PDB file with one MODEL, atoms N, CA, C and O in Angstrom:
MODEL        1
ATOM      1  N   MET A   1     114.092 111.702  81.617  1.00  0.00           N
ATOM      2  CA  MET A   1     113.281 110.784  82.398  1.00  0.00           C
ATOM      3  C   MET A   1     113.667 110.924  83.873  1.00  0.00           C
ATOM      4  O   MET A   1     114.844 110.876  84.228  1.00  0.00           O
ATOM      5  N   LYS A   2     112.675 111.093  84.703  1.00  0.00           N
ATOM      6  CA  LYS A   2     112.900 111.216  86.149  1.00  0.00           C
ATOM      7  C   LYS A   2     112.977 109.819  86.767  1.00  0.00           C
ATOM      8  O   LYS A   2     112.221 108.917  86.409  1.00  0.00           O
ATOM      9  N   LEU A   3     113.909 109.672  87.698  1.00  0.00           N
ATOM     10  CA  LEU A   3     114.076 108.394  88.396  1.00  0.00           C
ATOM     11  C   LEU A   3     113.667 108.547  89.854  1.00  0.00           C
ATOM     12  O   LEU A   3     113.801 109.618  90.445  1.00  0.00           O
ATOM     13  N   PHE A   4     113.171 107.463  90.417  1.00  0.00           N
ATOM     14  CA  PHE A   4     112.753 107.410  91.814  1.00  0.00           C
ATOM     15  C   PHE A   4     113.435 106.213  92.458  1.00  0.00           C
ATOM     16  O   PHE A   4     113.691 105.200  91.807  1.00  0.00           O
ATOM     17  N   TYR A   5     113.721 106.344  93.739  1.00  0.00           N
ATOM     18  CA  TYR A   5     114.437 105.297  94.462  1.00  0.00           C
ATOM     19  C   TYR A   5     113.717 104.954  95.758  1.00  0.00           C
ATOM     20  O   TYR A   5     113.277 105.837  96.495  1.00  0.00           O
ATOM     21  N   VAL A   6     113.608 103.676  96.019  1.00  0.00           N
ATOM     22  CA  VAL A   6     113.198 103.180  97.323  1.00  0.00           C
ATOM     23  C   VAL A   6     114.482 102.631  97.937  1.00  0.00           C
ATOM     24  O   VAL A   6     115.266 101.962  97.264  1.00  0.00           O
ATOM     25  N   TYR A   7     114.687 102.918  99.216  1.00  0.00           N
ATOM     26  CA  TYR A   7     115.953 102.535  99.830  1.00  0.00           C
ATOM     27  C   TYR A   7     115.746 102.097 101.276  1.00  0.00           C
ATOM     28  O   TYR A   7     114.758 102.442 101.923  1.00  0.00           O
ATOM     29  N   ILE A   8     116.708 101.333 101.749  1.00  0.00           N
ATOM     30  CA  ILE A   8     116.756 100.944 103.155  1.00  0.00           C
ATOM     31  C   ILE A   8     118.129 101.339 103.681  1.00  0.00           C
ATOM     32  O   ILE A   8     119.158 101.022 103.084  1.00  0.00           O
ATOM     33  N   VAL A   9     118.122 102.038 104.810  1.00  0.00           N
ATOM     34  CA  VAL A   9     119.375 102.334 105.503  1.00  0.00           C
ATOM     35  C   VAL A   9     119.360 101.623 106.846  1.00  0.00           C
ATOM     36  O   VAL A   9     118.312 101.449 107.467  1.00  0.00           O
ATOM     37  N   GLU A  10     120.536 101.223 107.275  1.00  0.00           N
ATOM     38  CA  GLU A  10     120.695 100.667 108.613  1.00  0.00           C
ATOM     39  C   GLU A  10     121.199 101.782 109.511  1.00  0.00           C
ATOM     40  O   GLU A  10     122.187 102.448 109.201  1.00  0.00           O
ATOM     41  N   CYS A  11     120.520 101.975 110.609  1.00  0.00           N
ATOM     42  CA  CYS A  11     120.877 103.033 111.556  1.00  0.00           C
ATOM     43  C   CYS A  11     121.916 102.520 112.554  1.00  0.00           C
ATOM     44  O   CYS A  11     122.168 101.318 112.641  1.00  0.00           O
ATOM     45  N   SER A  12     122.505 103.435 113.294  1.00  0.00           N
ATOM     46  CA  SER A  12     123.548 103.070 114.257  1.00  0.00           C
ATOM     47  C   SER A  12     123.042 102.134 115.349  1.00  0.00           C
ATOM     48  O   SER A  12     123.832 101.406 115.950  1.00  0.00           O
ATOM     49  N   ASP A  13     121.727 102.143 115.613  1.00  0.00           N
ATOM     50  CA  ASP A  13     121.162 101.240 116.618  1.00  0.00           C
ATOM     51  C   ASP A  13     120.712  99.909 116.012  1.00  0.00           C
ATOM     52  O   ASP A  13     120.032  99.118 116.665  1.00  0.00           O
ATOM     53  N   LYS A  14     121.101  99.675 114.752  1.00  0.00           N
ATOM     54  CA  LYS A  14     120.797  98.451 113.996  1.00  0.00           C
ATOM     55  C   LYS A  14     119.342  98.362 113.539  1.00  0.00           C
ATOM     56  O   LYS A  14     118.929  97.323 113.024  1.00  0.00           O
ATOM     57  N   SER A  15     118.568  99.413 113.712  1.00  0.00           N
ATOM     58  CA  SER A  15     117.217  99.436 113.152  1.00  0.00           C
ATOM     59  C   SER A  15     117.324  99.818 111.677  1.00  0.00           C
ATOM     60  O   SER A  15     118.364 100.290 111.216  1.00  0.00           O
ATOM     61  N   TYR A  16     116.234  99.607 110.951  1.00  0.00           N
ATOM     62  CA  TYR A  16     116.200  99.936 109.532  1.00  0.00           C
ATOM     63  C   TYR A  16     115.186 101.039 109.286  1.00  0.00           C
ATOM     64  O   TYR A  16     114.141 101.113 109.933  1.00  0.00           O
ATOM     65  N   TYR A  17     115.525 101.888 108.335  1.00  0.00           N
ATOM     66  CA  TYR A  17     114.600 102.929 107.889  1.00  0.00           C
ATOM     67  C   TYR A  17     114.418 102.754 106.386  1.00  0.00           C
ATOM     68  O   TYR A  17     115.396 102.637 105.648  1.00  0.00           O
ATOM     69  N   THR A  18     113.183 102.737 105.939  1.00  0.00           N
ATOM     70  CA  THR A  18     112.864 102.616 104.527  1.00  0.00           C
ATOM     71  C   THR A  18     112.335 103.951 104.038  1.00  0.00           C
ATOM     72  O   THR A  18     111.480 104.562 104.679  1.00  0.00           O
ATOM     73  N   GLY A  19     112.838 104.394 102.918  1.00  0.00           N
ATOM     74  CA  GLY A  19     112.421 105.685 102.395  1.00  0.00           C
ATOM     75  C   GLY A  19     112.283 105.686 100.889  1.00  0.00           C
ATOM     76  O   GLY A  19     112.524 104.684 100.217  1.00  0.00           O
ATOM     77  N   PHE A  20     111.889 106.834 100.381  1.00  0.00           N
ATOM     78  CA  PHE A  20     111.623 107.049  98.975  1.00  0.00           C
ATOM     79  C   PHE A  20     112.169 108.424  98.605  1.00  0.00           C
ATOM     80  O   PHE A  20     111.993 109.375  99.367  1.00  0.00           O
ATOM     81  N   THR A  21     112.819 108.551  97.468  1.00  0.00           N
ATOM     82  CA  THR A  21     113.385 109.831  97.053  1.00  0.00           C
ATOM     83  C   THR A  21     113.613 109.854  95.547  1.00  0.00           C
ATOM     84  O   THR A  21     113.614 108.814  94.889  1.00  0.00           O
ATOM     85  N   SER A  22     113.803 111.040  95.022  1.00  0.00           N
ATOM     86  CA  SER A  22     114.199 111.176  93.618  1.00  0.00           C
ATOM     87  C   SER A  22     115.678 111.544  93.501  1.00  0.00           C
ATOM     88  O   SER A  22     116.207 111.656  92.396  1.00  0.00           O
ATOM     89  N   ASN A  23     116.342 111.732  94.644  1.00  0.00           N
ATOM     90  CA  ASN A  23     117.769 112.048  94.641  1.00  0.00           C
ATOM     91  C   ASN A  23     118.425 111.260  95.786  1.00  0.00           C
ATOM     92  O   ASN A  23     118.530 111.748  96.912  1.00  0.00           O
ATOM     93  N   LEU A  24     118.852 110.064  95.480  1.00  0.00           N
ATOM     94  CA  LEU A  24     119.337 109.146  96.510  1.00  0.00           C
ATOM     95  C   LEU A  24     120.587 109.667  97.228  1.00  0.00           C
ATOM     96  O   LEU A  24     120.654 109.634  98.456  1.00  0.00           O
ATOM     97  N   ASP A  25     121.556 110.138  96.479  1.00  0.00           N
ATOM     98  CA  ASP A  25     122.797 110.617  97.113  1.00  0.00           C
ATOM     99  C   ASP A  25     122.508 111.754  98.087  1.00  0.00           C
ATOM    100  O   ASP A  25     123.006 111.759  99.213  1.00  0.00           O
ATOM    101  N   LYS A  26     121.708 112.705  97.651  1.00  0.00           N
ATOM    102  CA  LYS A  26     121.361 113.844  98.507  1.00  0.00           C
ATOM    103  C   LYS A  26     120.617 113.384  99.759  1.00  0.00           C
ATOM    104  O   LYS A  26     120.870 113.885 100.854  1.00  0.00           O
ATOM    105  N   ARG A  27     119.708 112.439  99.597  1.00  0.00           N
ATOM    106  CA  ARG A  27     118.894 111.989 100.733  1.00  0.00           C
ATOM    107  C   ARG A  27     119.739 111.261 101.778  1.00  0.00           C
ATOM    108  O   ARG A  27     119.513 111.434 102.976  1.00  0.00           O
ATOM    109  N   ILE A  28     120.696 110.461 101.351  1.00  0.00           N
ATOM    110  CA  ILE A  28     121.558 109.768 102.306  1.00  0.00           C
ATOM    111  C   ILE A  28     122.397 110.786 103.083  1.00  0.00           C
ATOM    112  O   ILE A  28     122.579 110.646 104.293  1.00  0.00           O
ATOM    113  N   VAL A  29     122.903 111.795 102.400  1.00  0.00           N
ATOM    114  CA  VAL A  29     123.646 112.858 103.075  1.00  0.00           C
ATOM    115  C   VAL A  29     122.747 113.560 104.089  1.00  0.00           C
ATOM    116  O   VAL A  29     123.172 113.828 105.213  1.00  0.00           O
ATOM    117  N   GLU A  30     121.515 113.855 103.702  1.00  0.00           N
ATOM    118  CA  GLU A  30     120.571 114.514 104.621  1.00  0.00           C
ATOM    119  C   GLU A  30     120.353 113.679 105.874  1.00  0.00           C
ATOM    120  O   GLU A  30     120.316 114.218 106.980  1.00  0.00           O
ATOM    121  N   HIS A  31     120.209 112.370 105.711  1.00  0.00           N
ATOM    122  CA  HIS A  31     120.054 111.491 106.879  1.00  0.00           C
ATOM    123  C   HIS A  31     121.265 111.622 107.801  1.00  0.00           C
ATOM    124  O   HIS A  31     121.119 111.715 109.019  1.00  0.00           O
ATOM    125  N   ASN A  32     122.445 111.630 107.218  1.00  0.00           N
ATOM    126  CA  ASN A  32     123.665 111.608 108.027  1.00  0.00           C
ATOM    127  C   ASN A  32     124.038 112.948 108.639  1.00  0.00           C
ATOM    128  O   ASN A  32     124.743 112.978 109.647  1.00  0.00           O
ATOM    129  N   VAL A  33     123.594 114.045 108.072  1.00  0.00           N
ATOM    130  CA  VAL A  33     123.889 115.347 108.683  1.00  0.00           C
ATOM    131  C   VAL A  33     122.748 115.834 109.567  1.00  0.00           C
ATOM    132  O   VAL A  33     122.902 116.820 110.287  1.00  0.00           O
ATOM    133  N   GLY A  34     121.611 115.156 109.519  1.00  0.00           N
ATOM    134  CA  GLY A  34     120.485 115.529 110.379  1.00  0.00           C
ATOM    135  C   GLY A  34     119.714 116.725 109.875  1.00  0.00           C
ATOM    136  O   GLY A  34     119.320 117.584 110.664  1.00  0.00           O
ATOM    137  N   THR A  35     119.491 116.800 108.581  1.00  0.00           N
ATOM    138  CA  THR A  35     118.804 117.932 107.948  1.00  0.00           C
ATOM    139  C   THR A  35     117.390 118.136 108.483  1.00  0.00           C
ATOM    140  O   THR A  35     116.955 119.273 108.665  1.00  0.00           O
ATOM    141  N   HIS A  36     116.679 117.056 108.733  1.00  0.00           N
ATOM    142  CA  HIS A  36     115.269 117.149 109.130  1.00  0.00           C
ATOM    143  C   HIS A  36     115.123 116.862 110.632  1.00  0.00           C
ATOM    144  O   HIS A  36     115.451 115.773 111.102  1.00  0.00           O
ATOM    145  N   ASP A  37     114.632 117.847 111.362  1.00  0.00           N
ATOM    146  CA  ASP A  37     114.550 117.771 112.829  1.00  0.00           C
ATOM    147  C   ASP A  37     113.640 116.661 113.353  1.00  0.00           C
ATOM    148  O   ASP A  37     113.836 116.178 114.468  1.00  0.00           O
ATOM    149  N   ASN A  38     112.656 116.256 112.568  1.00  0.00           N
ATOM    150  CA  ASN A  38     111.707 115.249 113.050  1.00  0.00           C
ATOM    151  C   ASN A  38     111.938 113.872 112.409  1.00  0.00           C
ATOM    152  O   ASN A  38     111.070 113.002 112.489  1.00  0.00           O
ATOM    153  N   ALA A  39     113.081 113.674 111.786  1.00  0.00           N
ATOM    154  CA  ALA A  39     113.362 112.424 111.087  1.00  0.00           C
ATOM    155  C   ALA A  39     113.643 111.276 112.057  1.00  0.00           C
ATOM    156  O   ALA A  39     114.254 111.477 113.107  1.00  0.00           O
ATOM    157  N   TYR A  40     113.200 110.092 111.705  1.00  0.00           N
ATOM    158  CA  TYR A  40     113.457 108.884 112.493  1.00  0.00           C
ATOM    159  C   TYR A  40     114.959 108.679 112.692  1.00  0.00           C
ATOM    160  O   TYR A  40     115.399 108.252 113.759  1.00  0.00           O
ATOM    161  N   THR A  41     115.729 108.984 111.666  1.00  0.00           N
ATOM    162  CA  THR A  41     117.167 108.712 111.706  1.00  0.00           C
ATOM    163  C   THR A  41     117.976 109.764 112.466  1.00  0.00           C
ATOM    164  O   THR A  41     119.170 109.559 112.689  1.00  0.00           O
ATOM    165  N   LEU A  42     117.380 110.860 112.863  1.00  0.00           N
ATOM    166  CA  LEU A  42     118.120 111.967 113.473  1.00  0.00           C
ATOM    167  C   LEU A  42     118.984 111.514 114.651  1.00  0.00           C
ATOM    168  O   LEU A  42     120.156 111.879 114.733  1.00  0.00           O
ATOM    169  N   LYS A  43     118.423 110.735 115.545  1.00  0.00           N
ATOM    170  CA  LYS A  43     119.166 110.285 116.729  1.00  0.00           C
ATOM    171  C   LYS A  43     119.758 108.894 116.544  1.00  0.00           C
ATOM    172  O   LYS A  43     120.201 108.267 117.506  1.00  0.00           O
ATOM    173  N   ARG A  44     119.763 108.419 115.309  1.00  0.00           N
ATOM    174  CA  ARG A  44     120.267 107.075 115.020  1.00  0.00           C
ATOM    175  C   ARG A  44     121.382 107.126 113.968  1.00  0.00           C
ATOM    176  O   ARG A  44     121.609 106.163 113.236  1.00  0.00           O
ATOM    177  N   ARG A  45     122.058 108.252 113.911  1.00  0.00           N
ATOM    178  CA  ARG A  45     123.133 108.431 112.933  1.00  0.00           C
ATOM    179  C   ARG A  45     124.433 107.833 113.456  1.00  0.00           C
ATOM    180  O   ARG A  45     124.637 107.732 114.666  1.00  0.00           O
ATOM    181  N   PRO A  46     125.312 107.435 112.536  1.00  0.00           N
ATOM    182  CA  PRO A  46     125.199 107.512 111.086  1.00  0.00           C
ATOM    183  C   PRO A  46     124.342 106.372 110.541  1.00  0.00           C
ATOM    184  O   PRO A  46     124.103 105.365 111.209  1.00  0.00           O
ATOM    185  N   VAL A  47     123.895 106.566 109.318  1.00  0.00           N
ATOM    186  CA  VAL A  47     123.142 105.520 108.624  1.00  0.00           C
ATOM    187  C   VAL A  47     123.995 105.007 107.470  1.00  0.00           C
ATOM    188  O   VAL A  47     124.836 105.723 106.925  1.00  0.00           O
ATOM    189  N   ILE A  48     123.755 103.755 107.116  1.00  0.00           N
ATOM    190  CA  ILE A  48     124.483 103.121 106.018  1.00  0.00           C
ATOM    191  C   ILE A  48     123.460 102.588 105.025  1.00  0.00           C
ATOM    192  O   ILE A  48     122.547 101.854 105.405  1.00  0.00           O
ATOM    193  N   LEU A  49     123.607 102.949 103.771  1.00  0.00           N
ATOM    194  CA  LEU A  49     122.713 102.459 102.728  1.00  0.00           C
ATOM    195  C   LEU A  49     122.926 100.956 102.568  1.00  0.00           C
ATOM    196  O   LEU A  49     124.045 100.499 102.335  1.00  0.00           O
ATOM    197  N   LYS A  50     121.838 100.194 102.695  1.00  0.00           N
ATOM    198  CA  LYS A  50     121.924  98.736 102.602  1.00  0.00           C
ATOM    199  C   LYS A  50     121.280  98.180 101.346  1.00  0.00           C
ATOM    200  O   LYS A  50     121.683  97.126 100.854  1.00  0.00           O
ATOM    201  N   TRP A  51     120.278  98.882 100.820  1.00  0.00           N
ATOM    202  CA  TRP A  51     119.540  98.367  99.665  1.00  0.00           C
ATOM    203  C   TRP A  51     118.855  99.520  98.955  1.00  0.00           C
ATOM    204  O   TRP A  51     118.424 100.485  99.586  1.00  0.00           O
ATOM    205  N   THR A  52     118.760  99.412  97.647  1.00  0.00           N
ATOM    206  CA  THR A  52     118.013 100.394  96.871  1.00  0.00           C
ATOM    207  C   THR A  52     117.457  99.746  95.613  1.00  0.00           C
ATOM    208  O   THR A  52     118.024  98.789  95.085  1.00  0.00           O
ATOM    209  N   GLU A  53     116.350 100.279  95.148  1.00  0.00           N
ATOM    210  CA  GLU A  53     115.777  99.872  93.875  1.00  0.00           C
ATOM    211  C   GLU A  53     115.348 101.127  93.144  1.00  0.00           C
ATOM    212  O   GLU A  53     114.784 102.047  93.737  1.00  0.00           O
ATOM    213  N   GLN A  54     115.620 101.155  91.853  1.00  0.00           N
ATOM    214  CA  GLN A  54     115.335 102.319  91.018  1.00  0.00           C
ATOM    215  C   GLN A  54     114.060 102.095  90.223  1.00  0.00           C
ATOM    216  O   GLN A  54     113.796 100.987  89.754  1.00  0.00           O
ATOM    217  N   PHE A  55     113.269 103.158  90.073  1.00  0.00           N
ATOM    218  CA  PHE A  55     112.013 103.110  89.327  1.00  0.00           C
ATOM    219  C   PHE A  55     111.934 104.289  88.368  1.00  0.00           C
ATOM    220  O   PHE A  55     112.506 105.348  88.625  1.00  0.00           O
ATOM    221  N   THR A  56     111.231 104.100  87.277  1.00  0.00           N
ATOM    222  CA  THR A  56     110.975 105.205  86.352  1.00  0.00           C
ATOM    223  C   THR A  56     109.560 105.729  86.500  1.00  0.00           C
ATOM    224  O   THR A  56     109.202 106.739  85.896  1.00  0.00           O
ATOM    225  N   ASP A  57     108.755 105.047  87.301  1.00  0.00           N
ATOM    226  CA  ASP A  57     107.365 105.439  87.528  1.00  0.00           C
ATOM    227  C   ASP A  57     107.136 105.624  89.029  1.00  0.00           C
ATOM    228  O   ASP A  57     107.511 104.772  89.834  1.00  0.00           O
ATOM    229  N   LEU A  58     106.527 106.728  89.385  1.00  0.00           N
ATOM    230  CA  LEU A  58     106.300 107.082  90.787  1.00  0.00           C
ATOM    231  C   LEU A  58     105.423 106.075  91.534  1.00  0.00           C
ATOM    232  O   LEU A  58     105.753 105.688  92.655  1.00  0.00           O
ATOM    233  N   ASN A  59     104.339 105.658  90.945  1.00  0.00           N
ATOM    234  CA  ASN A  59     103.369 104.815  91.667  1.00  0.00           C
ATOM    235  C   ASN A  59     103.922 103.464  92.109  1.00  0.00           C
ATOM    236  O   ASN A  59     103.702 103.080  93.258  1.00  0.00           O
ATOM    237  N   PRO A  60     104.626 102.730  91.260  1.00  0.00           N
ATOM    238  CA  PRO A  60     105.215 101.474  91.745  1.00  0.00           C
ATOM    239  C   PRO A  60     106.252 101.701  92.853  1.00  0.00           C
ATOM    240  O   PRO A  60     106.374 100.890  93.771  1.00  0.00           O
ATOM    241  N   ALA A  61     106.982 102.788  92.760  1.00  0.00           N
ATOM    242  CA  ALA A  61     107.982 103.088  93.797  1.00  0.00           C
ATOM    243  C   ALA A  61     107.305 103.287  95.144  1.00  0.00           C
ATOM    244  O   ALA A  61     107.757 102.747  96.153  1.00  0.00           O
ATOM    245  N   ILE A  62     106.240 104.048  95.166  1.00  0.00           N
ATOM    246  CA  ILE A  62     105.505 104.289  96.406  1.00  0.00           C
ATOM    247  C   ILE A  62     104.919 102.981  96.939  1.00  0.00           C
ATOM    248  O   ILE A  62     104.929 102.741  98.147  1.00  0.00           O
ATOM    249  N   ALA A  63     104.412 102.143  96.046  1.00  0.00           N
ATOM    250  CA  ALA A  63     103.834 100.858  96.462  1.00  0.00           C
ATOM    251  C   ALA A  63     104.890  99.960  97.097  1.00  0.00           C
ATOM    252  O   ALA A  63     104.625  99.315  98.112  1.00  0.00           O
ATOM    253  N   VAL A  64     106.076  99.912  96.514  1.00  0.00           N
ATOM    254  CA  VAL A  64     107.156  99.081  97.068  1.00  0.00           C
ATOM    255  C   VAL A  64     107.597  99.628  98.423  1.00  0.00           C
ATOM    256  O   VAL A  64     107.825  98.856  99.355  1.00  0.00           O
ATOM    257  N   GLU A  65     107.719 100.948  98.544  1.00  0.00           N
ATOM    258  CA  GLU A  65     108.096 101.539  99.831  1.00  0.00           C
ATOM    259  C   GLU A  65     107.088 101.147 100.914  1.00  0.00           C
ATOM    260  O   GLU A  65     107.480 100.733 102.005  1.00  0.00           O
ATOM    261  N   LYS A  66     105.814 101.276 100.621  1.00  0.00           N
ATOM    262  CA  LYS A  66     104.778 100.924 101.605  1.00  0.00           C
ATOM    263  C   LYS A  66     104.835  99.448 101.966  1.00  0.00           C
ATOM    264  O   LYS A  66     104.669  99.081 103.129  1.00  0.00           O
ATOM    265  N   GLN A  67     105.070  98.608 100.972  1.00  0.00           N
ATOM    266  CA  GLN A  67     105.156  97.166 101.221  1.00  0.00           C
ATOM    267  C   GLN A  67     106.320  96.853 102.156  1.00  0.00           C
ATOM    268  O   GLN A  67     106.158  96.117 103.129  1.00  0.00           O
ATOM    269  N   ILE A  68     107.483  97.406 101.865  1.00  0.00           N
ATOM    270  CA  ILE A  68     108.674  97.129 102.673  1.00  0.00           C
ATOM    271  C   ILE A  68     108.513  97.664 104.090  1.00  0.00           C
ATOM    272  O   ILE A  68     108.962  97.024 105.040  1.00  0.00           O
ATOM    273  N   LYS A  69     107.886  98.814 104.249  1.00  0.00           N
ATOM    274  CA  LYS A  69     107.689  99.373 105.585  1.00  0.00           C
ATOM    275  C   LYS A  69     106.877  98.436 106.479  1.00  0.00           C
ATOM    276  O   LYS A  69     106.979  98.504 107.704  1.00  0.00           O
ATOM    277  N   GLY A  70     106.079  97.570 105.877  1.00  0.00           N
ATOM    278  CA  GLY A  70     105.288  96.614 106.639  1.00  0.00           C
ATOM    279  C   GLY A  70     106.031  95.334 106.985  1.00  0.00           C
ATOM    280  O   GLY A  70     105.509  94.492 107.716  1.00  0.00           O
ATOM    281  N   TRP A  71     107.226  95.183 106.474  1.00  0.00           N
ATOM    282  CA  TRP A  71     108.002  93.965 106.699  1.00  0.00           C
ATOM    283  C   TRP A  71     108.663  93.969 108.069  1.00  0.00           C
ATOM    284  O   TRP A  71     108.862  95.018 108.681  1.00  0.00           O
ATOM    285  N   SER A  72     108.996  92.780 108.529  1.00  0.00           N
ATOM    286  CA  SER A  72     109.726  92.628 109.788  1.00  0.00           C
ATOM    287  C   SER A  72     111.186  93.037 109.609  1.00  0.00           C
ATOM    288  O   SER A  72     111.687  93.146 108.489  1.00  0.00           O
ATOM    289  N   HIS A  73     111.850  93.258 110.729  1.00  0.00           N
ATOM    290  CA  HIS A  73     113.280  93.585 110.726  1.00  0.00           C
ATOM    291  C   HIS A  73     114.054  92.466 110.028  1.00  0.00           C
ATOM    292  O   HIS A  73     114.953  92.732 109.229  1.00  0.00           O
ATOM    293  N   LYS A  74     113.708  91.237 110.327  1.00  0.00           N
ATOM    294  CA  LYS A  74     114.408  90.083 109.768  1.00  0.00           C
ATOM    295  C   LYS A  74     114.264  90.028 108.244  1.00  0.00           C
ATOM    296  O   LYS A  74     115.233  89.754 107.535  1.00  0.00           O
ATOM    297  N   LYS A  75     113.076  90.285 107.755  1.00  0.00           N
ATOM    298  CA  LYS A  75     112.843  90.241 106.313  1.00  0.00           C
ATOM    299  C   LYS A  75     113.613  91.366 105.605  1.00  0.00           C
ATOM    300  O   LYS A  75     114.157  91.156 104.521  1.00  0.00           O
ATOM    301  N   LYS A  76     113.659  92.546 106.209  1.00  0.00           N
ATOM    302  CA  LYS A  76     114.433  93.657 105.635  1.00  0.00           C
ATOM    303  C   LYS A  76     115.909  93.318 105.624  1.00  0.00           C
ATOM    304  O   LYS A  76     116.602  93.619 104.653  1.00  0.00           O
ATOM    305  N   ARG A  77     116.400  92.703 106.676  1.00  0.00           N
ATOM    306  CA  ARG A  77     117.817  92.336 106.766  1.00  0.00           C
ATOM    307  C   ARG A  77     118.194  91.357 105.663  1.00  0.00           C
ATOM    308  O   ARG A  77     119.292  91.435 105.112  1.00  0.00           O
ATOM    309  N   HIS A  78     117.295  90.439 105.339  1.00  0.00           N
ATOM    310  CA  HIS A  78     117.586  89.450 104.314  1.00  0.00           C
ATOM    311  C   HIS A  78     117.457  89.993 102.888  1.00  0.00           C
ATOM    312  O   HIS A  78     117.940  89.375 101.940  1.00  0.00           O
ATOM    313  N   LEU A  79     116.820  91.120 102.746  1.00  0.00           N
ATOM    314  CA  LEU A  79     116.680  91.728 101.425  1.00  0.00           C
ATOM    315  C   LEU A  79     118.053  92.160 100.942  1.00  0.00           C
ATOM    316  O   LEU A  79     118.179  92.702  99.844  1.00  0.00           O
TER     317      LEU A  79
ENDMDL
END
């Protein structure tokens, strides 16, 4: 069974980034080493994982990620 994760990381500038992945450990490492040149977190490293939720179905995971991305900074912080 494949697992999917929605996650929130706190960046060094105290902003939050919400993402989606099927390999959470690898993705957090990628954020912190700057693997992707156009990533939001590239100039905001290091990042710290603050929240995650695991899913067994892709569609609900994507829906939750989109929902959280629309939330305010304050609401994400309280999650």
